[in-house]
One Martini backbone bead per residue (centre of mass of N, CA, C, O) as a GRO file, in nm:
protein
  499
    1MET     BB    1   0.088   0.040   0.027
    2ALA     BB    2   0.081   0.355  -0.031
    3GLY     BB    3   0.196   0.643   0.065
    4ARG     BB    4   0.103   0.941   0.214
    5ASP     BB    5   0.125   1.280   0.102
    6ASP     BB    6   0.102   1.579   0.302
    7ALA     BB    7   0.224   1.758   0.125
    8PRO     BB    8   0.217   2.050  -0.034
    9THR     BB    9   0.131   2.156  -0.350
   10PRO     BB   10   0.255   2.360  -0.557
   11ASP     BB   11   0.185   2.597  -0.755
   12PRO     BB   12   0.185   2.674  -1.056
   13ALA     BB   13   0.339   2.865  -1.275
   14GLU     BB   14   0.286   3.160  -1.435
   15LYS     BB   15   0.307   3.198  -1.780
   16GLY     BB   16   0.477   3.441  -2.002
   17PHE     BB   17   0.486   3.725  -2.180
   18ALA     BB   18   0.703   4.021  -2.186
   19THR     BB   19   0.750   4.357  -2.115
   20LEU     BB   20   0.883   4.642  -2.003
   21ALA     BB   21   0.585   4.754  -1.924
   22THR     BB   22   0.505   4.463  -1.759
   23LEU     BB   23   0.688   4.470  -1.548
   24ARG     BB   24   0.739   4.332  -1.215
   25ILE     BB   25   0.733   4.258  -0.896
   26GLY     BB   26   0.817   3.903  -0.897
   27VAL     BB   27   0.944   3.842  -1.143
   28LYS     BB   28   1.065   3.576  -1.348
   29ALA     BB   29   1.381   3.568  -1.532
   30MET     BB   30   1.595   3.588  -1.780
   31VAL     BB   31   1.954   3.661  -1.714
   32GLU     BB   32   2.224   3.827  -1.815
   33LYS     BB   33   2.540   3.638  -1.694
   34ASP     BB   34   2.838   3.596  -1.781
   35GLY     BB   35   2.732   3.479  -2.078
   36SER     BB   36   2.471   3.382  -1.933
   37HIS     BB   37   2.159   3.237  -1.821
   38ARG     BB   38   1.954   3.346  -1.535
   39LYS     BB   39   1.752   3.303  -1.290
   40ALA     BB   40   1.538   3.588  -1.183
   41GLU     BB   41   1.426   3.821  -0.930
   42ILE     BB   42   1.225   4.091  -0.890
   43LEU     BB   43   1.260   4.351  -0.622
   44SER     BB   44   1.317   4.611  -0.804
   45MET     BB   45   1.234   4.957  -0.932
   46ARG     BB   46   1.383   5.202  -1.166
   47GLN     BB   47   1.424   5.539  -1.296
   48ARG     BB   48   1.724   5.631  -1.505
   49LYS     BB   49   1.786   5.817  -1.751
   50ASP     BB   50   1.576   5.662  -1.939
   51THR     BB   51   1.632   5.394  -1.754
   52LEU     BB   52   1.566   5.077  -1.669
   53TYR     BB   53   1.578   4.935  -1.345
   54VAL     BB   54   1.675   4.619  -1.175
   55TYR     BB   55   1.634   4.418  -0.891
   56VAL     BB   56   1.819   4.106  -0.854
   57HIS     BB   57   1.765   3.752  -0.781
   58TYR     BB   58   1.946   3.464  -0.794
   59VAL     BB   59   1.837   3.166  -0.821
   60ASP     BB   60   2.029   2.972  -0.593
   61PHE     BB   61   2.182   3.222  -0.488
   62ASN     BB   62   2.350   3.426  -0.343
   63LYS     BB   63   2.247   3.733  -0.210
   64ARG     BB   64   2.524   3.891  -0.280
   65LEU     BB   65   2.456   3.886  -0.608
   66ASP     BB   66   2.286   4.114  -0.599
   67GLU     BB   67   2.150   4.349  -0.850
   68TRP     BB   68   2.178   4.614  -1.066
   69ILE     BB   69   2.003   4.634  -1.382
   70PRO     BB   70   1.933   4.655  -1.690
   71ALA     BB   71   1.649   4.554  -1.845
   72THR     BB   72   1.802   4.465  -2.123
   73ARG     BB   73   1.908   4.183  -1.975
   74ILE     BB   74   1.642   4.074  -2.040
   75ASP     BB   75   1.487   3.791  -2.167
   76LEU     BB   76   1.189   3.833  -2.360
   77SER     BB   77   1.187   3.560  -2.550
   78GLN     BB   78   1.117   3.442  -2.279
   79GLU     BB   79   0.941   3.316  -2.038
   80VAL     BB   80   0.766   3.415  -1.760
   81GLU     BB   81   0.713   3.450  -1.413
   82TRP     BB   82   0.445   3.502  -1.234
   83PRO     BB   83   0.308   3.623  -0.972
   84ALA     BB   84   0.122   3.534  -0.732
   85PRO     BB   85  -0.168   3.590  -0.597
   86GLU     BB   86  -0.295   3.727  -0.320
   87LYS     BB   87  -0.440   3.586  -0.049
   88PRO     BB   88  -0.696   3.631   0.133
   89GLU     BB   89  -0.751   3.674   0.453
   90LYS     BB   90  -0.889   3.525   0.722
   91LYS     BB   91  -1.134   3.643   0.927
   92LYS     BB   92  -1.181   3.653   1.257
   93ALA     BB   93  -1.409   3.635   1.493
   94PRO     BB   94  -1.466   3.808   1.759
   95SER     BB   95  -1.497   3.770   2.069
   96LYS     BB   96  -1.682   3.867   2.328
   97SER     BB   97  -1.457   3.913   2.536
   98ALA     BB   98  -1.267   4.082   2.358
   99SER     BB   99  -1.460   4.315   2.310
  100GLN     BB  100  -1.489   4.386   2.615
  101LYS     BB  101  -1.197   4.452   2.666
  102ARG     BB  102  -1.180   4.678   2.452
  103ALA     BB  103  -1.396   4.860   2.571
  104ARG     BB  104  -1.266   4.903   2.850
  105ALA     BB  105  -0.993   5.019   2.735
  106GLY     BB  106  -1.124   5.260   2.593
  107SER     BB  107  -1.249   5.401   2.839
  108ARG     BB  108  -0.966   5.466   2.972
  109ASP     BB  109  -0.874   5.601   2.728
  110VAL     BB  110  -0.837   5.909   2.579
  111SER     BB  111  -0.642   5.777   2.345
  112SER     BB  112  -0.585   5.540   2.059
  113THR     BB  113  -0.340   5.679   1.964
  114PRO     BB  114  -0.034   5.625   1.882
  115ASP     BB  115   0.285   5.682   2.030
  116LEU     BB  116   0.590   5.698   1.873
  117LEU     BB  117   0.782   5.790   2.108
  118THR     BB  118   0.687   5.591   2.354
  119GLY     BB  119   0.490   5.334   2.256
  120LYS     BB  120   0.205   5.355   2.288
  121ASN     BB  121   0.010   5.079   2.198
  122LEU     BB  122   0.290   4.906   2.093
  123ASN     BB  123   0.485   4.750   2.307
  124ILE     BB  124   0.778   4.875   2.314
  125GLY     BB  125   0.855   4.943   2.615
  126LYS     BB  126   0.784   4.610   2.678
  127ALA     BB  127   0.968   4.469   2.522
  128ALA     BB  128   1.173   4.232   2.459
  129ARG     BB  129   1.492   4.228   2.527
  130PRO     BB  130   1.773   4.163   2.384
  131SER     BB  131   2.057   3.952   2.471
  132LYS     BB  132   2.182   4.064   2.207
  133ALA     BB  133   2.464   4.248   2.030
  134GLY     BB  134   2.679   4.387   1.804
  135GLY     BB  135   2.632   4.132   1.590
  136LYS     BB  136   2.379   3.956   1.617
  137GLU     BB  137   2.131   3.764   1.601
  138ASN     BB  138   1.797   3.737   1.526
  139ARG     BB  139   1.543   3.692   1.788
  140SER     BB  140   1.337   3.900   1.648
  141GLU     BB  141   1.088   4.060   1.453
  142GLU     BB  142   1.106   4.288   1.621
  143THR     BB  143   1.164   4.658   1.562
  144PRO     BB  144   1.290   4.899   1.681
  145LEU     BB  145   1.298   5.230   1.661
  146ASN     BB  146   1.604   5.262   1.496
  147LEU     BB  147   1.770   5.031   1.670
  148SER     BB  148   1.720   4.795   1.460
  149LEU     BB  149   1.882   4.584   1.199
  150THR     BB  150   1.830   4.331   0.984
  151GLY     BB  151   1.986   4.026   0.871
  152SER     BB  152   2.084   3.720   0.653
  153GLU     BB  153   2.411   3.656   0.616
  154ALA     BB  154   2.698   3.544   0.482
  155VAL     BB  155   3.057   3.526   0.395
  156SER     BB  156   3.257   3.621   0.117
  157ILE     BB  157   3.460   3.738  -0.131
  158ASP     BB  158   3.291   3.613  -0.369
  159GLY     BB  159   3.106   3.443  -0.591
  160THR     BB  160   3.389   3.278  -0.636
  161PRO     BB  161   3.555   3.084  -0.451
  162LYS     BB  162   3.860   2.973  -0.402
  163GLY     BB  163   3.975   2.647  -0.367
  164ASP     BB  164   4.308   2.688  -0.323
  165SER     BB  165   4.244   2.808  -0.057
  166GLU     BB  166   4.311   2.788   0.291
  167ASP     BB  167   4.156   3.064   0.348
  168VAL     BB  168   3.866   3.133   0.544
  169ASP     BB  169   3.708   3.407   0.637
  170MET     BB  170   3.585   3.527   0.901
  171ALA     BB  171   3.259   3.701   0.939
  172ASP     BB  172   3.055   3.535   1.121
  173ALA     BB  173   2.859   3.452   1.437
  174VAL     BB  174   2.604   3.307   1.274
  175ASP     BB  175   2.322   3.128   1.163
  176THR     BB  176   2.392   2.772   1.144
  177LYS     BB  177   2.327   2.467   1.174
  178LEU     BB  178   2.426   2.152   1.223
  179GLU     BB  179   2.386   1.900   1.021
  180PRO     BB  180   2.342   1.564   1.066
  181GLN     BB  181   2.355   1.490   0.744
  182GLU     BB  182   2.615   1.587   0.683
  183LYS     BB  183   2.913   1.578   0.569
  184MET     BB  184   3.222   1.492   0.607
  185LEU     BB  185   3.531   1.606   0.523
  186GLY     BB  186   3.623   1.333   0.410
  187ASP     BB  187   3.378   1.344   0.178
  188MET     BB  188   3.455   1.659   0.130
  189THR     BB  189   3.576   1.902  -0.027
  190ARG     BB  190   3.652   2.233  -0.014
  191GLU     BB  191   3.553   2.294  -0.289
  192GLU     BB  192   3.260   2.172  -0.259
  193GLU     BB  193   3.175   2.324   0.001
  194ILE     BB  194   3.201   2.611  -0.118
  195GLU     BB  195   3.016   2.580  -0.352
  196LYS     BB  196   2.767   2.505  -0.190
  197LEU     BB  197   2.757   2.777  -0.041
  198ARG     BB  198   2.737   2.972  -0.287
  199THR     BB  199   2.448   2.805  -0.398
  200SER     BB  200   2.244   2.810  -0.133
  201GLY     BB  201   2.149   3.072  -0.067
  202SER     BB  202   1.945   3.203   0.140
  203MET     BB  203   1.928   3.180   0.517
  204THR     BB  204   1.696   3.333   0.617
  205GLN     BB  205   1.435   3.359   0.857
  206ASN     BB  206   1.336   3.629   0.723
  207PRO     BB  207   1.160   3.675   0.443
  208THR     BB  208   1.196   3.998   0.414
  209GLU     BB  209   1.503   3.999   0.374
  210ILE     BB  210   1.532   3.911   0.077
  211HIS     BB  211   1.393   4.212  -0.007
  212ARG     BB  212   1.649   4.359   0.049
  213VAL     BB  213   1.796   4.641  -0.071
  214ARG     BB  214   2.070   4.761  -0.181
  215ASN     BB  215   2.183   5.101  -0.112
  216LEU     BB  216   2.475   5.076  -0.211
  217THR     BB  217   2.716   5.088  -0.458
  218ARG     BB  218   2.985   5.240  -0.360
  219LEU     BB  219   3.327   5.237  -0.231
  220GLN     BB  220   3.566   5.447  -0.032
  221MET     BB  221   3.867   5.322   0.119
  222GLY     BB  222   4.115   5.487   0.074
  223LYS     BB  223   4.262   5.288  -0.188
  224HIS     BB  224   3.980   5.153  -0.191
  225GLU     BB  225   3.742   4.986  -0.407
  226MET     BB  226   3.390   4.880  -0.334
  227GLU     BB  227   3.133   4.647  -0.308
  228PRO     BB  228   2.872   4.595  -0.161
  229TRP     BB  229   2.639   4.337  -0.036
  230TYR     BB  230   2.448   4.486   0.170
  231PHE     BB  231   2.252   4.620   0.395
  232SER     BB  232   2.260   4.957   0.530
  233PRO     BB  233   2.167   5.227   0.772
  234TYR     BB  234   2.209   5.464   0.593
  235PRO     BB  235   2.129   5.726   0.479
  236GLU     BB  236   1.895   5.784   0.234
  237SER     BB  237   2.063   5.972   0.042
  238PHE     BB  238   2.292   5.761  -0.028
  239GLN     BB  239   2.144   5.590  -0.255
  240ASP     BB  240   2.220   5.813  -0.494
  241ALA     BB  241   2.502   5.755  -0.484
  242ASP     BB  242   2.775   5.655  -0.654
  243ILE     BB  243   2.974   5.731  -0.397
  244VAL     BB  244   3.115   5.644  -0.097
  245TYR     BB  245   3.298   5.801   0.175
  246ILE     BB  246   3.551   5.651   0.388
  247ASP     BB  247   3.715   5.690   0.662
  248GLU     BB  248   3.972   5.478   0.775
  249PHE     BB  249   3.992   5.595   1.071
  250CYS     BB  250   3.687   5.728   1.162
  251LEU     BB  251   3.436   5.631   0.965
  252SER     BB  252   3.336   5.840   0.825
  253TYR     BB  253   3.069   5.966   0.601
  254PHE     BB  254   3.025   6.036   0.234
  255ASP     BB  255   2.856   6.191  -0.068
  256ASN     BB  256   3.106   6.400  -0.086
  257LYS     BB  257   3.416   6.477  -0.201
  258ARG     BB  258   3.463   6.760  -0.084
  259GLN     BB  259   3.384   6.694   0.208
  260PHE     BB  260   3.595   6.468   0.247
  261GLU     BB  261   3.851   6.644   0.191
  262ARG     BB  262   3.809   6.836   0.423
  263HIS     BB  263   3.808   6.633   0.644
  264ARG     BB  264   4.099   6.508   0.598
  265SER     BB  265   4.245   6.790   0.649
  266LYS     BB  266   4.140   6.762   0.976
  267CYS     BB  267   4.198   6.494   1.044
  268THR     BB  268   4.394   6.310   1.308
  269LEU     BB  269   4.326   6.022   1.290
  270VAL     BB  270   4.550   5.707   1.271
  271HIS     BB  271   4.368   5.522   1.478
  272PRO     BB  272   4.212   5.363   1.681
  273PRO     BB  273   4.025   5.468   1.978
  274GLY     BB  274   4.252   5.308   2.155
  275ASN     BB  275   4.430   5.035   2.297
  276GLU     BB  276   4.746   4.905   2.245
  277ILE     BB  277   4.779   4.530   2.295
  278TYR     BB  278   4.930   4.474   2.002
  279ARG     BB  279   5.266   4.396   1.859
  280ASP     BB  280   5.434   4.349   1.553
  281ASP     BB  281   5.561   4.329   1.236
  282HIS     BB  282   5.248   4.346   1.103
  283ILE     BB  283   5.054   4.401   1.364
  284SER     BB  284   4.767   4.546   1.528
  285PHE     BB  285   4.590   4.591   1.847
  286PHE     BB  286   4.275   4.723   1.942
  287GLU     BB  287   4.093   4.854   2.217
  288VAL     BB  288   3.748   4.929   2.220
  289ASP     BB  289   3.494   5.125   2.380
  290GLY     BB  290   3.165   5.158   2.331
  291ARG     BB  291   3.115   5.379   2.561
  292ARG     BB  292   3.357   5.588   2.477
  293GLN     BB  293   3.315   5.508   2.134
  294ARG     BB  294   3.033   5.531   1.990
  295THR     BB  295   3.060   5.648   1.710
  296TRP     BB  296   3.285   5.459   1.597
  297CYS     BB  297   3.131   5.193   1.655
  298ARG     BB  298   2.884   5.263   1.476
  299ASN     BB  299   3.040   5.292   1.218
  300LEU     BB  300   3.148   4.999   1.216
  301CYS     BB  301   2.879   4.863   1.199
  302LEU     BB  302   2.780   4.989   0.939
  303LEU     BB  303   3.005   4.876   0.773
  304SER     BB  304   2.983   4.566   0.838
  305LYS     BB  305   2.681   4.539   0.734
  306LEU     BB  306   2.763   4.536   0.422
  307PHE     BB  307   2.909   4.216   0.485
  308LEU     BB  308   2.653   4.145   0.685
  309ASP     BB  309   2.345   3.954   0.710
  310HIS     BB  310   2.355   3.785   0.963
  311LYS     BB  311   2.232   4.055   1.127
  312THR     BB  312   2.224   4.268   1.418
  313LEU     BB  313   2.179   4.629   1.440
  314TYR     BB  314   2.282   4.820   1.708
  315TYR     BB  315   2.292   5.131   1.866
  316ASP     BB  316   2.404   4.983   2.109
  317VAL     BB  317   2.762   4.975   2.237
  318ASP     BB  318   2.828   4.945   2.533
  319PRO     BB  319   2.851   4.608   2.595
  320PHE     BB  320   3.126   4.652   2.410
  321LEU     BB  321   3.415   4.515   2.259
  322PHE     BB  322   3.672   4.616   2.030
  323TYR     BB  323   3.888   4.426   1.816
  324CYS     BB  324   4.142   4.584   1.619
  325MET     BB  325   4.293   4.520   1.315
  326CYS     BB  326   4.627   4.632   1.195
  327THR     BB  327   4.808   4.802   0.961
  328ARG     BB  328   5.135   4.943   0.901
  329ASP     BB  329   5.248   5.283   0.820
  330GLU     BB  330   5.329   5.611   0.755
  331THR     BB  331   5.007   5.700   0.788
  332GLY     BB  332   4.915   5.438   0.967
  333CYS     BB  333   4.637   5.260   1.080
  334HIS     BB  334   4.487   4.991   0.900
  335LEU     BB  335   4.196   4.848   0.880
  336THR     BB  336   4.107   4.481   0.851
  337GLY     BB  337   3.959   4.407   1.134
  338TYR     BB  338   3.721   4.240   1.360
  339PHE     BB  339   3.592   4.208   1.703
  340SER     BB  340   3.341   4.130   1.918
  341LYS     BB  341   3.263   4.170   2.289
  342GLU     BB  342   3.136   4.096   2.574
  343LYS     BB  343   3.162   4.211   2.900
  344ASP     BB  344   2.898   4.021   2.990
  345CYS     BB  345   2.856   3.672   2.922
  346ALA     BB  346   2.647   3.423   3.017
  347GLU     BB  347   2.745   3.204   2.786
  348GLY     BB  348   3.073   3.243   2.722
  349TYR     BB  349   3.150   3.416   2.502
  350ASN     BB  350   3.449   3.533   2.305
  351LEU     BB  351   3.237   3.606   2.057
  352ALA     BB  352   3.020   3.779   1.830
  353CYS     BB  353   3.172   3.946   1.603
  354ILE     BB  354   3.315   3.896   1.264
  355LEU     BB  355   3.559   4.074   1.034
  356THR     BB  356   3.689   4.093   0.712
  357LEU     BB  357   3.779   4.299   0.492
  358PRO     BB  358   3.762   4.251   0.149
  359GLN     BB  359   4.064   4.377   0.089
  360TYR     BB  360   4.185   4.139   0.322
  361GLN     BB  361   4.109   3.885   0.202
  362ARG     BB  362   4.291   3.582   0.177
  363ARG     BB  363   4.547   3.657   0.405
  364GLY     BB  364   4.495   3.530   0.722
  365PHE     BB  365   4.329   3.736   0.915
  366GLY     BB  366   4.103   3.550   1.024
  367ARG     BB  367   4.277   3.369   1.199
  368LEU     BB  368   4.400   3.586   1.372
  369LEU     BB  369   4.130   3.657   1.513
  370ILE     BB  370   4.070   3.380   1.630
  371GLN     BB  371   4.336   3.343   1.792
  372PHE     BB  372   4.305   3.606   1.968
  373SER     BB  373   4.044   3.524   2.116
  374TYR     BB  374   4.194   3.285   2.269
  375GLU     BB  375   4.416   3.445   2.407
  376LEU     BB  376   4.212   3.601   2.582
  377SER     BB  377   4.099   3.339   2.725
  378LYS     BB  378   4.363   3.256   2.856
  379ARG     BB  379   4.403   3.508   3.027
  380GLU     BB  380   4.117   3.456   3.177
  381GLY     BB  381   4.075   3.146   3.238
  382LYS     BB  382   3.891   3.049   2.987
  383LEU     BB  383   3.636   2.907   2.800
  384GLY     BB  384   3.575   2.946   2.450
  385SER     BB  385   3.319   3.074   2.218
  386PRO     BB  386   3.136   3.139   1.973
  387GLU     BB  387   2.851   3.236   1.864
  388LYS     BB  388   2.544   3.080   1.872
  389PRO     BB  389   2.502   3.012   1.575
  390LEU     BB  390   2.667   2.951   1.282
  391SER     BB  391   2.764   3.017   1.006
  392ASP     BB  392   2.871   2.878   0.721
  393LEU     BB  393   3.155   3.009   0.695
  394GLY     BB  394   3.216   3.018   0.986
  395LEU     BB  395   3.215   2.712   1.036
  396LEU     BB  396   3.454   2.667   0.842
  397SER     BB  397   3.668   2.836   0.980
  398TYR     BB  398   3.659   2.708   1.254
  399ARG     BB  399   3.709   2.419   1.168
  400GLN     BB  400   3.993   2.480   1.064
  401TYR     BB  401   4.109   2.585   1.331
  402TRP     BB  402   4.046   2.341   1.518
  403ARG     BB  403   4.187   2.129   1.353
  404GLU     BB  404   4.472   2.244   1.357
  405VAL     BB  405   4.509   2.266   1.670
  406LEU     BB  406   4.451   1.971   1.747
  407VAL     BB  407   4.645   1.821   1.569
  408GLU     BB  408   4.898   1.961   1.656
  409LEU     BB  409   4.876   1.871   1.950
  410LEU     BB  410   4.868   1.564   1.918
  411LEU     BB  411   5.141   1.535   1.757
  412GLU     BB  412   5.337   1.712   1.971
  413SER     BB  413   5.291   1.589   2.256
  414GLY     BB  414   5.337   1.256   2.279
  415ARG     BB  415   5.081   1.137   2.388
  416GLU     BB  416   4.885   0.849   2.446
  417ALA     BB  417   4.696   1.016   2.664
  418ILE     BB  418   4.399   1.222   2.606
  419SER     BB  419   4.158   1.442   2.679
  420GLU     BB  420   3.906   1.666   2.622
  421PHE     BB  421   3.971   1.842   2.867
  422GLU     BB  422   4.276   1.891   2.800
  423LEU     BB  423   4.227   2.022   2.530
  424ALA     BB  424   4.052   2.258   2.638
  425THR     BB  425   4.272   2.372   2.826
  426LEU     BB  426   4.505   2.421   2.617
  427THR     BB  427   4.306   2.599   2.406
  428SER     BB  428   4.016   2.731   2.510
  429MET     BB  429   3.824   2.539   2.437
  430THR     BB  430   3.540   2.377   2.429
  431GLU     BB  431   3.430   2.063   2.467
  432LYS     BB  432   3.221   2.068   2.250
  433ASP     BB  433   3.418   2.171   2.014
  434VAL     BB  434   3.608   1.925   2.044
  435HIS     BB  435   3.403   1.703   1.994
  436GLU     BB  436   3.281   1.795   1.715
  437THR     BB  437   3.556   1.796   1.566
  438LEU     BB  438   3.625   1.493   1.605
  439LEU     BB  439   3.365   1.393   1.467
  440VAL     BB  440   3.399   1.535   1.177
  441LEU     BB  441   3.698   1.391   1.153
  442ASN     BB  442   3.682   1.083   1.254
  443MET     BB  443   3.847   1.062   1.566
  444LEU     BB  444   3.619   0.884   1.688
  445ARG     BB  445   3.625   0.577   1.876
  446TYR     BB  446   3.482   0.264   1.958
  447HIS     BB  447   3.648   0.083   2.235
  448LYS     BB  448   3.593  -0.140   2.470
  449GLY     BB  449   3.383   0.085   2.608
  450ASN     BB  450   3.541   0.321   2.460
  451TRP     BB  451   3.661   0.642   2.392
  452ILE     BB  452   3.879   0.720   2.113
  453ILE     BB  453   4.172   0.882   1.971
  454VAL     BB  454   4.208   0.917   1.619
  455ILE     BB  455   4.472   0.942   1.359
  456PRO     BB  456   4.455   0.964   1.052
  457ASP     BB  457   4.650   0.960   0.784
  458ALA     BB  458   4.516   1.180   0.610
  459ILE     BB  459   4.555   1.405   0.832
  460VAL     BB  460   4.855   1.395   0.852
  461GLU     BB  461   4.918   1.467   0.567
  462GLN     BB  462   4.764   1.732   0.572
  463HIS     BB  463   4.942   1.862   0.794
  464ASN     BB  464   5.211   1.853   0.633
  465LYS     BB  465   5.133   2.019   0.393
  466ARG     BB  466   5.061   2.275   0.546
  467LEU     BB  467   5.331   2.332   0.665
  468GLU     BB  468   5.480   2.365   0.388
  469LYS     BB  469   5.311   2.611   0.299
  470GLU     BB  470   5.374   2.798   0.544
  471LYS     BB  471   5.680   2.816   0.490
  472ILE     BB  472   5.653   2.944   0.207
  473LYS     BB  473   5.446   3.186   0.292
  474GLY     BB  474   5.471   3.293   0.587
  475VAL     BB  475   5.279   3.243   0.829
  476LYS     BB  476   5.093   3.414   1.050
  477LYS     BB  477   5.122   3.469   1.413
  478ILE     BB  478   5.046   3.473   1.733
  479ASP     BB  479   5.232   3.639   2.012
  480PRO     BB  480   5.174   3.606   2.337
  481ALA     BB  481   5.414   3.789   2.447
  482LYS     BB  482   5.288   4.068   2.297
  483LEU     BB  483   5.057   4.073   2.502
  484GLN     BB  484   4.911   4.366   2.645
  485TRP     BB  485   4.702   4.232   2.887
  486LYS     BB  486   4.397   4.267   3.091
  487PRO     BB  487   4.119   4.198   3.237
  488PRO     BB  488   3.860   4.392   3.243
  489VAL     BB  489   3.681   4.616   3.466
  490PHE     BB  490   3.337   4.678   3.526
  491THR     BB  491   3.068   4.839   3.561
  492ALA     BB  492   2.737   4.785   3.550
  493SER     BB  493   2.667   5.028   3.347
  494SER     BB  494   2.888   4.938   3.116
  495ARG     BB  495   2.731   4.638   3.062
  496THR     BB  496   2.477   4.785   2.957
  497TRP     BB  497   2.218   4.921   2.843
  498ASN     BB  498   2.126   5.271   2.685
  499TRP     BB  499   1.805   5.307   2.631
   0.00000   0.00000   0.00000
C-alpha cells in the first residue's frame, strides 16, 4: 500500500511573455549574467536617466550576488513566471470576551492613537529586550524604532570563492546549525563544500529580509574601492550617491567628494581610538570600548553591516568591546578586520561578531582574528567559543581553525593518552567544540567500551602538507608574549544597555 504524502503541492507558476512595460516586482525571468542566462527574481525597479533598472536576486544563488541591472539584460524572448496573486486572509470573528475587553480598555484611554515617541499602545516600551547585540543574530522579528535593523546572510570574498586557498576568512558568528545529515570533511573536499555554500541561496530566517535591497552602490575607503554586499542603514540620501567615501581612520562617511576631502584635511586620527594591546612586525590590535567611543563603534557597525547579512545591528554599543586589527605604514594604522565581545556574557561566548574587510580577505587575517580571541580567553583563564549558532562560512572557518589546532596539539604532544577536557584546557576551546570537531573529522572511535581519539593517516598527511605550505608562504601567527593585556573590570552601568 502506497504511503500518503501530506506535503502541500506548490501551485504551478503562471508563465507568459512580457515586455519592458509589463514587468513588475516578483516576476522571474532569464537574465544575462557573465555570458550565460540565469533565472532571477525582480525585487525592485527604478527609472534613471530614461533607463529602467531592476534589482534582481539570482534564484538558488547567494543573496550577496543581488544587483541592479538595466532591464535590457532581461531576455524577453523567453517566457517569464508571473508572481502568484496574494490570497485574501481569512478574518476570524472576534470573541465576545475580547470585544468586551477592548471596550473596557477604550473607556479608560483618553485617546487610542499610538504615540510613536513613547511607544504607547505599541508595546514597544515593554517589548522583550534582546539578550545579544552589536552584531548578534536576530532573535525577534520585532524591530525597535530605528534601534535595530536585521540582516540575514554569511560572507565570502566574491561570488566564486577560490577553492585552492587554504584560508577562508571568518566573517560572522551567527546563524546556521550543523545539520546532522551533512557530510564529514573526509567525504567532501573543501572546493566542493565552498561551492555548495556559494550556491546555497539565502539562509535568512525572516522571509522579508530576502527582499531587502542593497542601498549603496560603491564605496571608497583609503586607496580601495569596493562594492557593498548587503543593506546597511546609512542615511536614505546616500542611496542615490554614485560612490560613498569612508574615512579609513575615523570611519565617518560622506556622499560628496569635496566634503570628504575637507574632512580629511582636518581629521587627525591615524589609528582606532583605543589602547594598543598587541604589536608585532606585521599587525597591531587595539581595544576600543563601545561606551567610551560610541560614534566610532557605531560607524564600524554600519560599515560591517554592508558585508554581513545574518546580522542584527543595534544602535547601543555600550555593552561591547571591539578588538580591531590593523596593518601599519607611514600614514597610520589601517583597519583590516575586527571582532566584538560582550563585556559580560552569561553564555560564556568569547566572540560576538567577526569580520575581515573585503580588501584584506584571503590573506590569513581571519585566522589571526580567531586565534587572538582564544589568546584573550587564555589570559582570562576561561574556555571560550564564538556565539552560536554559526553562519555557514563562519562554521567552515572555525572548523578549519579547530582542526589545525587540535591535530597539531595531538601530534606534537607525544602523549599516548589525552582527554577532551585536557585538550579544551590547553586550547581554551570548550569541550563541546573539541568533541564536535573530533566527530566531524572522524577521529573518535568506540573501542571495548571506551571512546578513543584516533588520528587517521589522511589527516596526518594533510597536516604535513599544510606545514610545508606555511613555510613557503610565511604564514603569520599571534605571539602570546607580545600581548600586553589584562582582563578589564567594568562597573555595572558600563556592561548594560543604554536605551
